[in-house]
C-alpha positions in Angstrom: 0.0 0.0 0.0 1.4 3.4 -0.9 0.2 7.0 -0.7 0.0 8.3 -4.3 1.3 11.7 -5.1 0.4 14.2 -7.8 2.8 12.5 -10.2 0.6 9.4 -9.9 -2.6 11.2 -10.9 -2.4 10.3 -14.6 -2.3 6.6 -13.6 -5.1 7.0 -11.1 -7.2 8.8 -13.8 -6.4 6.0 -16.3 -7.5 3.3 -13.7 -10.7 5.3 -12.9 -11.6 5.6 -16.5 -11.1 2.0 -17.3 -12.9 0.8 -14.2 -15.9 3.2 -14.8 -16.1 2.1 -18.4 -16.1 -1.5 -17.3 -18.7 -1.2 -14.5 -20.9 1.9 -15.1 -22.5 1.3 -18.5 -25.6 3.2 -17.2 -23.7 6.5 -17.1 -23.4 8.6 -20.3 -20.0 9.1 -21.9 -20.5 12.9 -21.6 -21.0 12.6 -17.8 -18.0 10.3 -17.5 -15.9 12.9 -19.4 -17.2 15.7 -17.0 -16.3 13.7 -13.9 -12.9 12.8 -15.3 -12.1 16.5 -15.7 -12.8 17.0 -12.0 -10.8 14.1 -10.7 -7.6 16.1 -9.9 -9.7 18.3 -7.7 -11.3 15.3 -6.0 -7.9 13.7 -5.4 -6.9 16.8 -3.5 -9.7 16.5 -0.9 -9.4 12.8 -0.1 -6.7 10.7 1.5 -5.5 8.5 -1.4 -4.1 4.9 -1.0 -3.0 2.7 -3.8 -2.4 -1.0 -4.2 0.7 -1.8 -6.2 2.5 -4.8 -7.7 6.2 -4.3 -8.3 6.2 -5.2 -12.0 2.9 -3.4 -12.7 2.9 -0.3 -10.5 -0.5 1.0 -9.2 -3.3 -1.4 -9.9 -6.1 0.1 -7.8 -6.8 3.0 -5.4 -9.1 4.3 -2.8 -9.9 7.8 -1.6 -11.1 8.3 2.0 -12.6 11.4 3.6 -14.2 11.8 7.0 -14.8 8.1 7.6 -16.1 7.4 4.2 -14.8 5.5 1.2 -15.3 8.2 -1.5 -13.5 6.3 -4.2 -12.5 2.7 -4.9 -11.3 1.9 -8.4 -9.4 -1.1 -9.7 -7.8 -1.7 -13.1 -10.2 -4.1 -14.7 -7.3 -6.5 -15.5 -7.1 -7.0 -11.7 -10.8 -7.5 -11.0 -11.6 -10.5 -8.8 -8.0 -10.9 -7.5 -8.4 -9.3 -4.0 -7.2 -5.8 -4.7 -10.6 -4.2 -3.8 -10.8 -6.3 -0.7 -7.3 -5.2 0.3 -8.1 -1.6 -0.1 -11.5 -1.8 1.7 -9.9 -3.8 4.6 -7.2 -1.1 4.9 -9.9 1.6 4.9 -11.9 -0.1 7.6 -9.0 -1.3 9.9 -6.5 1.5 9.5 -8.6 4.5 8.9 -12.0 3.6 10.4 -13.8 4.4 7.1 -17.1 2.6 7.6 -19.4 4.4 5.1 -19.6 4.1 1.3 -22.0 5.2 -1.5 -22.7 3.0 -4.5 -24.6 3.6 -7.7 -27.7 1.5 -7.4 -27.2 0.3 -11.0 -23.7 -0.9 -10.2 -24.8 -4.3 -8.9 -21.3 -5.7 -8.9 -20.1 -3.1 -6.5 -23.1 -3.5 -4.3 -22.6 -7.3 -4.1 -18.9 -6.7 -3.4 -19.6 -4.3 -0.5 -22.3 -6.6 0.9 -19.7 -9.4 0.9 -17.4 -7.1 2.8 -20.0 -6.5 5.5 -21.7 -3.3 4.3 -25.4 -2.8 4.5 -27.9 -0.3 3.1 -28.8 2.5 5.5 -30.5 4.8 3.1 -31.0 5.6 -0.6 -31.0 8.8 -2.7 -32.7 9.3 -6.0 -29.8 11.3 -7.4 -26.1 11.3 -7.2 -24.0 14.0 -5.5 -24.1 16.1 -8.7 -27.9 16.0 -8.9 -28.0 13.5 -11.8 -30.7 10.8 -11.9 -28.3 8.0 -10.8 -29.8 6.6 -7.6 -27.3 6.1 -4.8 -27.3 3.4 -2.1 -25.7 4.7 1.2 -24.0 1.8 2.9 -22.5 1.3 6.4 -20.1 -1.3 7.6 -21.8 -3.7 9.9 -19.6 -6.6 10.8 -21.1 -10.0 11.4 -23.2 -10.2 14.6 -24.3 -6.5 14.6 -28.0 -5.6 14.4 -29.0 -4.3 11.0 -32.5 -2.6 10.9 -32.2 -1.2 7.4 -33.5 -3.2 4.5 -30.7 -4.6 2.4 
């Protein structure tokens, strides 16, 4: 696990774009382009962490702010190989980040977070930019805790 710097931003943006293209087919290309242009600003307001493999460099990253996983993106070539799990476990155990928002249409991400112990606590009809992409607000609830929200 490393702390990316501004020199890593091009790689993080590349990972973000590839990951979003692979998992967010419900979002328009124009909207993706708009968010992509804002990423350097977003990177400045979160604590970034990156998973690396020596011969490949950065293969995934997370962005954490105020106890919330604001970003989690993995290079699609590394999907299903434990990178997301590593980053989420780091966020929970080392940073106490226990909240995350997921696009409702991104069923793969929702299933991943459920498997990691997150449960729905609320839902919004729009995303943080007011677009009609419903958001599921999740909270980490390890096994054995009471969950009163429908999941």
